[in-house]
N, C-alpha and C positions, 0 to 999 in steps of 0.2 A: 787315222785316228786311231787310239787305242781303247781296246773294246773286252782285254784281258790281260790280268798279270797274274803270270804263274810265278810260284816261289818254291824255291828246294829248300831244304830244312838246317842240315846239317852247317856250320859252319855258317851260316845268311842270315837265319831268324835267331838263332842261339848259338852261343859257345859251347858245341856240343859234338866236337869232333874228340877230342881229347876222353872226354866223359867218355863216349862210345869204345875207344880203344883201352880207356880203362875198365869197363867191362870185359872186352873181349879177352884182355890181359889174365882177368881170374878164371874166365873159362878154359883157355887154352892151357892155363898153367896145372890145373884140377884134370885136364881130359889129355894133354900131351906131355908133362912135365916140361923135361929139359928138351924136347923137340919144338918147344909152343915157337909158332913165328916171332920175329921179331915187331914192333911197332910199324916198320916204314912196310912190311911186307902187309901186315894188316888193312892199312891205309889204300895200299894202291889195287887190294879188293876191292873198295868202293865202290857203289853202282851193282852191284849184288847186295840184297839185304842180310838181313844180318843169319838168318837159315842159312842163307848160300856161305857165307863168308864161313860160320861153322862147318860144313859141310866139305868144303872146296879144303879145307887145313886138316880138318878129321880123315876126310877121305870117304865118309860115308853119311847118311843120315842120321840124328840123335835126337830123338824126340827129348831125351832129357836135359844135354845140354842147352837145347835152344829153349823149353821150358824156364830151365835158370837164366838161362840170359838174362829173357823177359823179367826174370822175380828180380835178379840184380838191379838191373836198369831201375825198375821202377822203385826199387829200396834207395838206390844211393840218387838218384833225380834230385830231389830237394836239395843233397849236400852239394854234391856235381855239377847243376845245371838249373841252379831257382830260379831264373829270371833270363826272358830274350836279352839280348843286344840291348844297353842304353837307347834311345831314339827309334827301336822298331814298334812299339805300339803309336809310337805319335806319325810313322808313316801309314803305318797302315790304317789309321785312323784317316789320314790326307787322303790317300787310294779310296777308302769307303766313301770318305766323303764328297769325292767328284764322279760318286756314281759308278765306280769301276768295279766287277767282280774278282775277285779274287781266287786262283787255287790252288793246293799243293802240288808240288809234281816234283815226290822223290824217292831216291832207292831204299828208303829205307822199308821196311815192313810197316804192313800196317797196325799190329799191336804195337811196336814202340813209338813209331807217329803218333796215336791216339795216348798211348802214356805223357808224352810231349805236350800234349793239344791240351791233354786234362791239369796236367804239373803247374803248365806256364797260360793256363786261362786262355787261349789262343784260338781256339778251334771255332768258336763262332765266325769268326773273320773270312771263312772260306767256305765258298757253294763248294765244293766238290777237291776231291783227294785222289792221286794216283801213286802207287805205291810199286815198289821196287820188286824184280822177281829176282827166285834163289839159281836162275840159271846165269843170268847175265848183265851187265850193266846195256839198259837198251833206252835211254834217256831221249836219243834221236827218234825209235819208234814210240815212244808214251808222247813225245813233243806231236806227232804225225795223227797219231791219235785223237789228242786234245785237237786238232785242228780240225780233223774229221767230224769227231763227234759236236763242237760247238759251233760248226760252219764257217768258222772265221778264217779271213786270207791271212798269210803268213805277216804282214805288217798288221795286223790288227792284234798283236800278241806279244807280249813282253814278257824274259825268261829272265829270274834272276839269281843266280846262283854263283857259291865262290870258286868253283874247280875249275881246272882247267878242261876238263871233261865234257862241263856242263857249256862251256863256249865251243866246245864243235862240234857238238851235237846239233847245237842251235844253229849253228854253218851248215852243218848238212839235213837240217830242216827247213831253214830258207827262215828262222826266227832270230830275230835282236835279243841277244843277252849282255844283259847287263852284270857286272863281274863286282860281285861282294867282295872285298879284299882288304875287312876291318878284320876280319877272325886271324890270330894268333898261329893259325894252320895255313893261313893262303901262301898259296907262292904266285906271289905279287910278279918279278918279272918275267913267268911264262902265260902269266896272265897276261902281260903287255905287249909281250910279242904276236897272240894267239887273238886278241881280243884288243887292239891299241885303240885309244880315246874311250871306249866305255868300261873302264877299269876303277872300282871308286875305293877311297881308305876309310870312309867314312859313312853312317846310317844316313848323316844330314847333306851331304856333296850327293849322295843318290837321291836324296828328296828333293833337293835344289834342282838338279837335272829334269825331273820327274815335273814340276813343277813350270819348267819350260817348255817339254815335249806335251805335255798334256793342256798345255794355253795354246797349241799351235793349231 
């Protein structure tokens, strides 16, 4: 029986990956010039939170760059990421209507996650939040902490995320991952290989799966 559903944010609840990359483009162009990393390099560093990504490429902490990232993220959010994916609110309403609590487990920092929750008016759906670390991508560790904190068994939690690393982290933690493959950034073929049978091309397809799963 499913007693908790945890969500990733970027590429899962909102089409925000390119938005985040565009903010990094601005920051790295300013602070690194022609030595700025390409988008694929930045994307591969996701899992660390935003300060961690900035420190990784700048080679040191830079509070000015980090604060500027937050400022630009808030400023551009209404233009670059004005709404969640179509069908997302209906999915959240459906899960809440079933009495199942939801949590956010993201690689993002607390600051940008809460900016997005505010801009998209979604924070009230979630009972708790776990944020990323500047040191490393450790979703497996976060999932294990979630299990320990809630006292739930592995088969009582579902995790919904878009990245291949989400699926591998879930496998390491013994938690079922539902792969959200509706983002333009989704690596669909890789997801199908690592998480066969649990890759969903649309929010509605995942909602239909959950309706069957929760009826069991």
